[in-house]
C-alpha positions in Angstrom: -89.5 -52.7 84.3 -91.1 -50.2 81.9 -90.5 -47.4 84.5 -86.8 -48.5 84.8 -86.4 -48.3 81.0 -88.0 -44.9 81.0 -85.6 -43.7 83.5 -82.6 -45.1 81.5 -83.9 -43.5 78.3 -84.3 -40.2 80.1 -80.7 -40.3 81.4 -79.3 -41.2 78.0 -81.3 -38.4 76.4 -80.2 -35.8 79.0 -76.5 -36.9 78.5 -76.8 -36.4 74.8 -78.3 -33.0 75.3 -75.5 -32.0 77.8 -72.8 -33.3 75.5 -74.3 -31.4 72.6 -74.4 -28.2 74.6 -70.8 -28.6 75.6 -69.7 -29.3 72.0 -71.6 -26.2 70.8 -70.0 -24.1 73.5 -66.5 -25.2 72.5 -67.2 -24.6 68.9 -68.7 -21.1 69.5 -65.4 -19.4 69.8 -64.6 -17.1 67.0 -61.4 -15.2 66.7 -61.6 -11.4 66.4 -59.2 -8.8 65.2 -57.1 -7.5 68.0 -57.3 -10.7 70.0 -54.0 -11.5 71.8 -52.5 -15.0 71.2 -50.3 -16.0 74.1 -48.1 -19.0 73.5 -45.8 -21.4 75.3 -43.2 -21.4 72.5 -41.0 -24.3 73.5 -38.5 -25.7 75.9 -35.2 -24.6 74.6 -32.7 -22.7 76.8 -34.0 -19.2 75.9 -37.6 -20.0 76.2 -37.0 -21.6 79.6 -34.9 -18.5 80.6 -37.7 -16.2 79.7 -40.2 -18.2 81.8 -37.7 -18.5 84.7 -37.6 -14.8 85.2 -41.1 -13.8 84.3 -43.2 -16.8 85.6 -46.2 -15.9 87.8 -48.4 -17.9 90.1 -50.9 -18.4 87.2 -51.6 -21.9 85.9 -50.0 -21.0 82.7 -46.9 -19.0 81.8 -46.0 -17.7 78.4 -42.9 -16.8 76.4 -44.5 -15.2 73.4 -47.5 -13.0 72.4 -48.9 -11.7 69.1 -52.1 -10.0 67.8 -54.7 -11.4 65.5 -55.6 -9.7 62.2 -57.7 -10.5 59.2 -56.9 -9.9 55.5 -58.9 -11.1 52.5 -61.0 -13.2 54.9 -58.0 -15.1 56.2 -56.5 -14.9 59.7 -52.9 -13.9 60.5 -50.9 -13.0 63.6 -48.8 -9.8 63.7 -45.8 -10.8 65.8 -42.1 -10.2 66.4 -40.0 -13.5 66.4 -36.3 -14.3 66.4 -34.6 -14.4 63.0 -37.6 -13.0 61.1 -38.3 -9.9 63.2 -41.7 -8.3 62.9 -43.8 -10.4 60.5 -47.4 -11.4 59.6 -47.8 -15.1 60.1 -50.8 -17.2 58.9 -52.8 -18.4 61.9 -52.3 -22.1 60.9 -48.5 -21.7 61.0 -48.7 -19.9 64.3 -50.7 -22.6 65.9 -48.5 -25.4 64.4 -45.4 -23.8 65.9 -45.4 -25.6 69.3 -47.7 -28.3 70.4 -48.1 -30.4 73.5 -47.8 -34.2 73.7 -51.4 -34.5 72.6 -50.7 -32.6 69.4 -52.7 -29.5 70.7 -51.4 -26.0 70.1 -50.1 -24.4 73.3 -51.8 -21.1 72.5 -54.4 -19.2 74.7 -56.5 -16.3 73.3 -57.3 -13.1 75.3 -59.6 -10.3 74.3 -59.2 -6.6 75.3 -62.0 -4.7 77.0 -64.5 -3.0 74.7 -62.9 0.3 75.7 -60.0 -0.5 73.3 -62.1 -1.5 70.2 -61.6 2.0 68.6 -57.8 1.5 68.9 -57.5 -2.0 67.4 -57.2 -1.1 63.7 -54.5 1.5 64.4 -52.7 -1.0 66.6 -52.7 -3.5 63.9 -51.6 -1.0 61.3 -48.7 -0.1 63.5 -47.6 -3.7 63.5 -48.0 -3.9 59.7 -45.9 -0.8 59.2 -43.1 -2.4 61.2 -43.0 -5.6 59.1 -39.3 -6.6 58.4 -38.0 -4.6 61.4 -35.4 -6.7 63.1 -36.0 -8.8 66.2 -34.7 -7.2 69.4 -32.7 -10.1 70.8 -31.1 -7.7 73.4 -34.5 -6.7 74.8 -33.8 -3.0 74.9 -36.7 -0.5 74.9 -35.4 2.5 73.1 -33.8 1.0 70.0 -35.2 0.4 66.5 -36.0 -3.3 66.9 -38.8 -5.2 68.7 -39.3 -8.2 70.8 -42.8 -9.7 70.9 -44.4 -8.0 73.9 -42.6 -4.7 73.2 -44.3 -4.6 69.7 -47.7 -5.3 71.2 -47.2 -2.7 74.0 -46.2 0.0 71.5 -49.1 -0.7 69.3 -51.0 1.1 71.9 -48.6 3.3 73.6 -47.9 5.2 70.3 -51.6 6.1 70.0 -53.4 9.0 71.6 -54.0 7.1 74.9 -53.3 8.5 78.3 -50.4 6.6 79.9 -52.7 5.3 82.6 -55.1 4.0 79.9 -52.5 1.8 78.1 -53.8 -1.7 78.6 -50.4 -3.1 79.7 -47.8 -2.3 82.2 -44.0 -2.0 82.0 -41.5 -2.7 84.8 -37.8 -3.0 85.4 -36.7 -6.2 83.8 -34.6 -8.8 85.6 -32.5 -11.6 84.4 -31.6 -12.9 87.9 -32.7 -16.0 89.8 -34.3 -15.9 93.2 -30.9 -15.3 94.9 -30.3 -12.2 92.8 -27.7 -13.7 90.6 -27.9 -13.7 86.8 -29.2 -17.0 85.4 -26.4 -19.0 83.7 -28.5 -19.2 80.5 -28.7 -15.4 80.4 -25.1 -14.9 81.0 -24.3 -17.2 78.1 -26.9 -15.5 76.0 -25.5 -12.0 76.4 -21.9 -13.1 76.3 -22.5 -14.7 72.9 -23.8 -11.3 71.7 -21.0 -9.4 73.3 -23.6 -7.4 75.3 -24.0 -6.7 78.9 -27.2 -7.9 80.6 -29.7 -5.0 80.7 -30.7 -5.7 84.3 -33.3 -3.1 85.5 -34.0 -1.6 82.1 -37.7 -0.8 81.6 -39.6 -3.4 79.6 -42.4 -5.9 79.4 -43.0 -9.6 78.8 -45.8 -11.9 77.9 -46.6 -13.0 81.4 -46.8 -9.3 82.5 -49.3 -8.7 79.7 -51.2 -11.8 80.5 -51.8 -10.4 84.0 -53.4 -7.2 82.7 -56.7 -6.2 84.2 -57.9 -5.1 80.7 -58.0 -8.5 79.1 -60.1 -11.6 79.4 -58.9 -15.1 78.4 -61.6 -16.5 76.2 -60.2 -19.7 74.5 -57.5 -22.3 74.9 -56.5 -24.2 71.9 -55.2 -27.0 74.1 -58.8 -27.8 74.9 -59.9 -28.1 71.3 
């Protein structure tokens, strides 16, 4: 009997140790300047339309991305969002924006390779300098407004980096479904803005950025 009790005590102790280790690992995450915050921003027509034409085979697909920055020991996200344009959002507000049914933020954090560390402060400053610039709701590349992934891309492409060293790719954008026809949601979207659909125009999107070989996903707020 004593031997049995000793075995039970050992198992309980081992379980506590393992649970403690897991808890420590989960809490060991620390946000750093330049981290990319990918977000599933919602389920309205335009969010779904973005994901419909940019979705990948990955477990998660995103419709928004911003970059972490710190000021006065407080955390913010430099981002471009509809209605506000380029702005600096407190991290708490960013994480509250869209949650799953378990009240967890649908936000995943990725970190750029060490190679890009010297470029992060200039990248963040580029975003700060563009605050109050309008949001690019037409998703054009060569105008004076920005959509979310365009802003992050240009944070690096405007620096003294060789084109093949920019951490993200661009490609011809599509607004079509698998049959090659424009999605109804996009037809309505551009008609409401009296604009033609910019099919084939060079651009980027959060899912294309998320597939970059130069980033590593390090934290998922849905698991907190």
